[in-house]
C-alpha angles and dihedrals in degrees: 000000000000098000120079114234101193100162131074126205139181113220124196119214122202137163143147107184129080126349094341097179091053091046090053091051093048092048092048090048090050091053092047091048091061117098088222097054136056119186109223104178142354128211122220114269120248131204113228138171116263121256119207127033115028124252098039122140119249119278133235114219133188142155131221131193117221142178115220145173089211122104115230100269096047088046089053090050090051091050091049091050090054090048089052092048087057095052100265110172118185105213106136136010111267089001126149115289143176093225137001119186118186132179104233099177138354140186142083119325094314099045090237102156118121116191138153126195132153090263102038142023119193123224091036107260095230097042096105094051101048121085089189088064101036097050095056089039088058088055087060100038122343089184095057107128122219104236094221104032093038090216123126122240089252092051092050091048091049090049090057091049090049088054090056103265109140119237116250122262118256113295129226131234116249 
């Protein structure tokens, strides 16, 4: 591989419309096909109840780890292009969608970058409060440490369980 891929990122996948599993596979393949991105590892995918507007179908959620030469904002643009290629329409906050790709964390080997702009916050601002993110993140790296909160993914997940949130059912390989 001639191109240096010095950055690492954790990307959340979500969706609840269409053939979600197939969409996840196609999106992961599209990322891996890029010269600027190499997919390192994929979590299992998990089925979860929708949050947001009532009457939505359940979601599938997963996380992947990548290496990339892209800085955070160009990476975000790439993710949004892939969402759009899979029919993502942004009508309402937390509404149903074919594909949602979020940068959870970014940096060198330990994903240590903390940044906040109008377009992007890293680490993702809701990461520590969402079982549907933390469970697949633990598949990738349960010892990953949030650069602001200083808690590991496993600790944050266990805190949610201690507060009464049920653990997710067993995930499936995709």
